[in-house]
C-alpha positions in Angstrom: -14.7 19.9 -46.0 -16.5 16.6 -46.6 -19.8 16.0 -44.7 -19.0 14.6 -40.9 -19.6 10.6 -40.1 -22.5 9.0 -39.4 -21.9 6.9 -36.7 -24.5 3.9 -35.4 -25.1 3.3 -32.4 -24.3 -0.5 -31.6 -24.8 -3.1 -28.8 -21.6 -4.5 -29.2 -18.0 -2.3 -29.1 -15.6 -5.1 -29.4 -14.8 -9.0 -30.8 -13.2 -11.4 -28.9 -9.6 -9.6 -30.8 -10.5 -6.2 -28.4 -10.9 -8.1 -25.6 -13.0 -5.3 -23.4 -16.0 -4.2 -25.0 -18.9 -2.1 -24.4 -23.0 -2.3 -24.5 -25.5 0.0 -24.9 -28.9 0.0 -25.1 -29.7 3.9 -25.9 -33.2 5.0 -26.4 -31.9 8.3 -27.8 -28.4 9.3 -28.9 -26.2 11.1 -25.8 -23.1 12.2 -26.4 -19.8 12.0 -24.1 -16.5 14.0 -24.5 -16.7 16.4 -27.6 -13.7 16.0 -29.9 -12.9 19.5 -31.9 -13.0 16.7 -34.9 -16.3 17.6 -36.3 -18.6 15.3 -35.7 -22.8 16.1 -35.4 -24.8 13.4 -36.6 -26.0 10.3 -35.4 -28.2 7.6 -36.3 -30.5 5.7 -33.6 -30.1 2.4 -34.0 -32.0 -0.1 -32.0 -29.3 -3.3 -31.3 -30.1 -6.6 -32.1 -29.4 -8.5 -29.1 -28.4 -11.8 -29.6 -25.8 -14.1 -28.0 -23.5 -15.9 -30.4 -23.5 -19.4 -31.0 -20.7 -20.0 -32.5 -19.3 -23.6 -33.6 -16.5 -25.3 -35.3 -14.3 -22.1 -34.8 -11.2 -21.4 -32.7 -9.2 -18.4 -33.0 -5.2 -19.9 -32.8 -3.8 -19.5 -29.6 -1.4 -16.6 -28.9 2.3 -17.3 -27.5 4.0 -14.8 -25.3 7.1 -13.3 -26.4 9.8 -11.6 -24.0 10.2 -8.3 -25.9 7.4 -5.9 -27.4 7.8 -5.8 -30.9 8.3 -2.4 -33.5 5.3 -4.1 -35.3 2.8 -6.6 -35.9 2.1 -6.3 -39.3 3.0 -8.5 -41.9 6.1 -7.7 -44.0 3.8 -8.0 -47.1 1.5 -5.1 -45.6 4.8 -3.2 -44.7 5.7 -2.0 -41.2 5.6 1.7 -42.2 4.2 2.3 -45.7 1.6 5.0 -44.9 -1.1 2.7 -45.0 -4.1 2.8 -42.9 -3.7 -0.3 -41.2 0.5 1.1 -40.3 -0.8 4.4 -39.0 -3.9 3.1 -37.2 -1.2 0.5 -35.3 1.1 3.3 -35.0 -1.8 5.3 -33.5 -3.1 2.8 -30.8 0.0 2.1 -29.5 1.1 5.7 -28.8 -2.3 6.0 -26.9 -1.6 2.8 -25.1 1.4 4.4 -24.0 0.1 7.6 -22.9 -3.2 6.7 -21.2 -0.8 3.8 -18.9 2.1 7.0 -18.5 -1.1 9.2 -17.6 -3.0 6.4 -15.2 0.5 5.9 -13.3 0.9 9.0 -12.3 -2.4 9.4 -11.0 -2.0 6.3 -8.8 1.4 7.2 -7.6 2.3 3.7 -6.4 1.2 1.6 -9.1 2.8 -0.1 -12.3 1.5 -1.8 -15.3 2.6 -5.4 -15.9 3.1 -6.1 -19.3 2.5 -9.0 -21.6 3.2 -9.4 -25.4 1.6 -12.4 -27.6 1.9 -13.1 -30.8 -0.3 -15.5 -33.3 0.6 -17.9 -35.6 -1.6 -16.8 -38.2 0.1 -13.4 -38.2 -0.6 -10.1 -35.5 -0.3 -10.3 -32.2 -0.9 -7.8 -29.0 0.4 -6.2 -25.9 -1.7 -6.4 -22.5 -1.1 -4.1 -20.0 -2.6 -4.3 -16.3 -2.3 -2.6 -12.9 -3.5 -4.3 -9.8 -4.0 -2.9 -6.3 -2.6 0.3 -7.3 -3.4 3.4 -4.3 -5.9 5.0 -6.6 -6.7 2.0 -9.3 -8.2 -1.2 -8.1 -7.7 -2.6 -11.7 -7.0 -1.0 -14.7 -6.1 -2.7 -18.5 -4.9 -0.9 -21.2 -4.7 -3.4 -24.4 -3.9 -3.5 -28.3 -4.3 -6.5 -30.5 -3.7 -6.4 -34.5 -4.4 -9.7 -35.7 -5.0 -11.6 -39.2 -7.4 -15.0 -39.4 -10.6 -15.8 -40.8 -14.3 -15.6 -39.7 -17.0 -17.6 -40.3 -20.3 -16.0 -41.5 -21.7 -16.0 -38.0 -18.6 -14.3 -36.5 -18.9 -11.8 -39.9 -22.6 -11.4 -38.7 -21.2 -10.5 -34.9 -18.5 -8.1 -36.2 -20.9 -6.2 -38.1 -23.6 -4.0 -36.4 -25.6 -3.8 -39.6 -24.9 -6.3 -41.9 -26.9 -6.5 -45.4 -24.4 -8.8 -47.3 -25.0 -12.3 -47.2 -21.4 -14.1 -46.9 -21.3 -17.8 -47.9 -18.3 -18.8 -46.8 -15.6 -18.0 -44.2 -14.0 -14.5 -44.8 -10.2 -13.8 -44.3 -10.2 -10.1 -42.1 -7.7 -7.6 -40.4 -8.5 -6.4 -37.4 -6.6 -4.0 -34.8 -7.7 -1.9 -32.0 -6.9 -0.4 -28.7 -9.0 -1.4 -25.3 -9.4 -0.2 -21.7 -11.8 -0.9 -18.5 -10.3 1.2 -15.2 -11.6 0.5 -11.7 -11.0 2.9 -9.0 -11.2 2.0 -5.9 -13.0 5.1 -4.3 -16.7 4.7 -4.8 -16.9 8.2 -5.8 -14.7 8.1 -8.5 -16.2 6.4 -11.9 -14.9 3.5 -14.0 -14.2 4.5 -17.3 -14.1 2.1 -20.4 -13.0 2.5 -23.9 -12.1 1.1 -27.3 -11.5 2.4 -30.9 -10.9 0.0 -33.7 -10.6 -0.7 -37.3 -11.6 -3.7 -39.0 -10.9 -5.0 -42.8 -12.6 -8.2 -44.6 -11.6 -9.7 -47.8 -13.5 -11.7 -50.5 -14.0 -15.2 -49.1 -12.3 -17.6 -51.8 -15.8 -18.9 -53.1 -17.2 -14.9 -53.7 -15.0 -14.2 -56.5 -14.8 -10.1 -57.3 -16.6 -9.4 -54.3 -14.8 -6.4 -52.8 -12.9 -5.8 -49.6 -14.6 -3.9 -47.1 -13.6 -2.0 -44.1 -15.4 0.1 -41.5 -13.9 2.0 -37.9 -15.8 1.2 -34.8 -15.2 2.5 -30.8 -16.5 4.6 -27.8 -16.1 5.3 -24.7 -18.2 5.4 -21.7 -18.4 6.7 -17.9 -19.7 4.5 -15.2 -20.3 5.7 -12.0 -21.5 4.7 -8.9 -22.6 8.4 -7.5 -23.7 11.2 -9.8 -21.9 14.1 -9.4 -23.1 16.5 -12.2 -20.2 18.4 -13.1 -18.2 15.2 -13.5 -20.7 13.9 -16.2 -20.8 17.2 -17.7 -17.5 17.2 -18.1 -17.0 13.9 -19.4 -20.4 14.0 -20.5 -23.9 9.1 -22.1 -29.5 -4.5 -19.5 -32.2 -4.7 -18.0 -33.7 -1.5 -19.1 -31.0 0.7 -17.9 -27.3 1.9 -19.2 -24.3 0.6 -18.0 -23.3 4.3 -17.2 -24.1 7.7 -17.8 -21.9 9.1 -21.1 -20.4 8.1 -24.4 -19.8 8.4 -27.4 -20.3 5.2 -29.7 -20.2 4.4 -33.1 -20.2 1.3 -35.4 -19.7 0.5 -39.4 -18.3 4.2 -39.8 -16.9 4.2 -43.3 -19.4 6.6 -45.1 -16.3 9.1 -45.5 -12.9 8.8 -47.3 -10.5 7.1 -44.9 -8.1 9.9 -44.4 -11.3 11.5 -42.1 -12.2 8.6 -40.4 -8.9 7.8 -39.3 -8.5 11.5 -38.0 -11.4 11.3 -36.3 -10.7 8.0 -34.4 -7.3 9.2 -33.4 -8.8 12.5 -31.8 -11.5 10.2 -29.8 -8.7 8.3 -28.6 -7.0 11.2 -27.4 -9.3 12.6 -25.7 -9.7 10.1 -23.1 -7.5 11.2 -20.8 -8.1 14.9 -20.9 -12.2 13.4 -20.3 -11.1 11.1 -17.3 -7.9 12.0 -15.5 -9.4 15.5 -13.8 -12.2 13.4 -12.6 -10.0 11.1 -11.0 -7.7 13.4 -9.3 -10.9 15.2 -7.9 -12.7 12.2 -6.3 -9.5 9.7 -5.7 -9.4 10.9 -2.1 -13.2 12.1 -1.2 -13.8 10.2 2.0 -16.4 7.2 1.7 -18.1 5.0 4.4 -18.7 1.2 4.1 -22.3 1.7 2.5 -20.5 3.9 -0.3 -18.3 0.7 -0.8 -21.2 -1.8 -0.8 -23.1 0.0 -3.4 -20.3 0.3 -5.5 -19.3 -3.5 -5.0 -23.2 -3.6 -6.3 -22.9 -1.1 -9.1 -19.9 -3.2 -10.1 -21.9 -6.6 -10.0 -23.7 -5.1 -12.4 -21.0 -4.0 -14.7 -20.0 -7.6 -14.9 -23.6 -8.7 -15.9 -23.7 -6.6 -19.0 -20.2 -7.5 -19.8 -20.8 -11.7 -19.4 -23.9 -11.8 -20.2 -25.3 -9.2 -22.9 -22.3 -8.2 -24.4 -21.8 -9.6 -27.8 -18.3 -8.6 -28.0 -17.3 -10.4 -24.9 -19.7 -13.6 -25.6 -17.8 -13.9 -29.0 -14.5 -14.0 -27.5 -15.2 -16.6 -24.8 -17.0 -18.8 -27.6 -14.3 -18.5 -29.9 -11.2 -19.3 -27.8 -9.7 -15.9 -27.5 -7.2 -15.1 -25.1 -8.9 -15.5 -21.6 -6.6 -13.5 -19.6 -7.1 -10.5 -22.1 -10.8 -10.6 -22.3 -11.9 -11.3 -18.5 -8.8 -8.0 -17.4 -12.0 -5.9 -17.8 -13.7 -7.3 -14.6 -13.0 -5.3 -11.4 -11.1 -7.3 -8.5 -14.2 -7.6 -6.6 -18.2 -7.2 -7.1 -21.1 -8.0 -4.7 -24.4 -9.3 -5.5 -27.7 -9.3 -3.4 -31.0 -10.7 -4.4 -33.4 -8.1 -5.7 -31.8 -5.0 -3.9 -33.5 -1.7 -3.9 -32.0 1.5 -2.9 -33.9 3.9 -1.2 -35.9 6.5 -3.0 -34.8 9.6 -3.6 -30.9 8.8 -1.9 -28.0 9.0 -4.0 -27.4 5.5 -5.0 -31.7 5.7 -6.1 -30.3 8.6 -8.0 -28.1 6.9 -9.7 -30.2 4.3 -11.0 -32.8 6.4 -11.9 -30.1 8.5 -14.1 -29.5 4.8 -15.6 -33.0 3.6 -16.7 -34.3 7.2 -17.3 -31.1 8.9 -19.4 -31.2 12.7 -19.7 -29.2 15.3 -22.0 -26.1 16.0 -19.6 -25.2 19.4 -21.6 
C-alpha cells in the first residue's frame, strides 16, 4: 500500500462554488472522526489571513431548472466514463441523498426543499434546505459541479499553498458537497462539512503548462456546550477556534487519484455515523432561556467567522456567486452582545476556554 496522504491545514475549505465554508486557525493538528482509511500524517500550516480583493471577475448567473439532471458534466467529459470527475460527482450526489435522508429521519417533521440550477458555461448544482423542523432550525446540504475561468488572484485563493505563478486566466473544473446543520436545542452541536475536487487547465498564454488537480475538505463540530463524550465520539477568530473538533485538508495530491478519491469518499460517508448519534442523544435535552441565549451568542460568533474571516465565503460574495446558496450556511437566528464574557468556571466559560485553548480529546 502506498504511504498515507499528507493533508495541509487550510484557512478555507471552500470557494464560492462550494457555498459553505470553514475557517480554522489551528495551533496544532487535531483530528475529528477517524475513517478507517489510512490517514496518519498532517502538515501543520499557518493559514494565510487575507481577504480577497477580486475585481472584474464575475461568476456566470445560475438558471433554476425544474428537474434534477442525471449529470452536470459536459458530454465531452463523459457522463459515466469512470473518470475521477464522473465518479466524484456520483459520490457527492449519493452523499447528499444519504445525509438528507438521515437528517429527515432524525427531525421527524422537517423536509428538504430542493433547487436545481445550471450555468451557461457548464455544470450546475443542487441546493437542499430544511427550515423550522422539530429538531433542526436550519440544515443545508448543497452540491455543485461547475466549469469556469479564474483570474490569477482567484487561483491563489483556490489553493492553500501557491508556489507557481499564473500569468493569466485559468480554466477550471470543480465539484463539491458542502453542508451546515444548525439544531434548535442548544445542547445539540452545529456541524459543518465539505469535500471537493478541483482541476485547472493551463492558461492560454502558458502553452505546455501542466494540468493540476487536488482534493480538499473537512468536517468540524461546533457545540454551544461541551459534552466530552460527544466530542470524543466525533472528536478538533479571534484567538479561538470556531468549533471543537474536525479534520481539514487541502491541496491533497501527493498520492494517486484512486487513493485520494477513496479517502475523500470515506470521509464524506463518515459524516452521518459521526454526527447523527450525537443529535439523537441531545435533541430532547431540557434547556432554559439562558441556555438558548448562549447558543444565540455562539451563533453570532459563527456568523462572524463565516462572513468576516472565511476566505471561501468572501470570495463567493465578491464574485457573484449564488447568494441563496452561500448564505444558507447562516442560522435563522443569532444574537450579538457587546463585550460579552461568561462567568469564569461556568459551562459557557468552559466552551469558550476550549475554543481558545484547544486540547487533544482522544
